[in-house]
N, C-alpha and C positions, 0 to 999 in steps of 0.2 A: 672585415678585411679578408680578401681572398689571397691566399699564399700560393704563388705560382711554383709548381714543382719543377726542379731541374733534372731529376732522375726518376725513372719509373719505379714504383714501389716493388718490393721483393728482390731488387737487385742487391747483391752483397756489396756494401760500400767499403771502399778502402780509404786510406789516408788522402790519396790524391782527390777523391770525390769531395771529401770534407774541406780540403784546402782550396780547391777550385770554387766551391760554394762560398767559402769564407771570403775569398778575394772578390767575388761578385757582390756579396753583401757589403763589403768594405767600400767598393766603388759606388754602390747605390745609396748607402746610408751612413758612411763613416765607420769609425772603429766601434762605436756603440752597437752597430748592427751585427757585428761579429759575436753572436751569442748562440750557444748550443741549442736551446729550445727552438728558436725560429729557424735555424739552419736545419734541424731535424725535420720540422714541418715542411720546409721547402724541398728537402730531399725525399720526403715520404718515408722517413725512418724514425726510429725511436732514439731518445737521448742516449740509451744504452749503447747504441751503435757508435756514437761519438766517443763515449767513455771507454769503449773497447780500444780505440786508437789513441785517445788523449786523456790523461788523468783529470784535466780540468780545462777551463777556457784559456788560461794563460798558455798552456801547452799547445792548444789549437792555434792561438794567435802566433806563437813562436814558429810553428810549422808553416803557417800561412806566410809569415815574413820571410822565412827561408825560401819558400817557393817563389815569392816575388823577387827576391834577390837573384835566385838562379835564373829565372826567366827574363827579367828586365835589366840585368847587369851582366852576369856571367855569360849567358847565351848571346847577348849582343856583342860583347867583346870577342867571343869565340868566332862569331860570324864575320867579323871584319879584320881580325888580326893577321890573316894570311895575305892581305893585300900589301905588296912590297913597297909601293910608292906612298909615302906618308900623306901627301896632299890628297891623293885619291882615297886613302884610308879615312882621312878626316871627312871628306865629302860623303863617303859611304856610311860612316858612322852617323853623321848628321841626318842624312837622308833616311837611314833606317829608323832612328828614334823619332823623327818628325812624321814620317809617312806611315810607319807600321803600327804606331800606337795611336790609333784613331780616337780612342776613348781615354782621355787623361784622368778620369775620375779616381782610379786607384792611386796614382802618383799624388794627386792633390789631396786625397783623403789621408794619406800617410804624412804629407807635409802639414796638414791641419792637426795631426795627432803627434807632432814632433815632441811634445812635452811628456807623452806617455812613457813610463819606465820600460815598457817592452819595445816600443817603437824607436825611441830616441837612440839607443846604441846601434841599432841596425841601420837607421837612416843616416847616422853619422858615418858609419863604416861604408855604406854604399856611396854616399856623396864623396867621401875621400877617394874611394876606388875609382869612381867615374872621373873625378877631377884629375887624379894621378894619371889615369890612362890617356886623357886628352892632353895633359902636359907632356907625357911621353911622346905622343905623336908630334906635337908642336915642336918639341926639342929636336926631333929628327929633321925638322924643316930648317934648323939652324939657329934657333933662339937659345939663349942661356937658360939654365934651369929656373932661375928666378923669373925671367920674362916669360918663359913657357908656362910656368905656374900661374902667373897673372893672366895670361891669354886664356888658359884653361878655365880660370874662374869666370872670365867674361863669357866664354862659350857656354859654360854650365848655367850661368845666370840667364843667358839668352834662352836656353832650353827651358828653364823653369818659368821664365816670363812667357814664352810661347805656349807652354802647357796651360798656364793660368788664363791667358787670353783666348786660347782655343776653347776652353770651358765656358768662359763668359760670353764670347761672341765669335763662334766658329765661322759665321758668315763673312767675317773680315778677311779670311784666308782664301787664297785661290782655290777654285773648285776643279778646273780642268788639269789634266796631267801636265800639259805644256806650261800652264801658268804656275803650277806647283814647282816644276823644274826651275823656272826662272827665279821664283822666290827662294828656293833652296840654294841655287847658284849664288844669288846675291848674299845670302847668309854666310856661305862659305867664303865668298870674296871678302866680305867685311871682316870675318874672323881671321883670315889669312893675309890681310893687307899688311904691307910693310915687312913681311917675312923675308929673310935672306934668300937669295937664289931665284 
């Protein structure tokens, strides 16, 4: 088996290089693929380089999960939160997560590893944060906190289902920008139907 290298040899590797490689490996082969020796080969590095930054595999996985949370939750919320109109913010959020994450493999690999003791608490925390943020937006549209929470769960379930379907059969989804826009508009319309105002 030929291991494709992500970084040219002799480059001094930092934590970011290792966590980026770990995320790629996770997306390609699941949590089992996040192992120091194959990552070192992929990066053209020694295992010692990894152990310079991480005392063990668990520390690497924890750092990888932290990076995923930062990039796929914190950064997304930061990118949309300044939109003052809640309906436009909801539309922007949905558009961002559906169109900018073209490869759902990392998200799906983490969902598949939901029982892992390192992944489980992070996945719970991220899911709660995402659902809470959606509920916050929907509550601004006039729903009670309980109804906003239920609508947020529907929205998040839709996202998870979309992610799984995109992995299984991406050809089902619109390919042109115009068709994608219609699809996303329909998704937002369904999620915001019956809202006050």
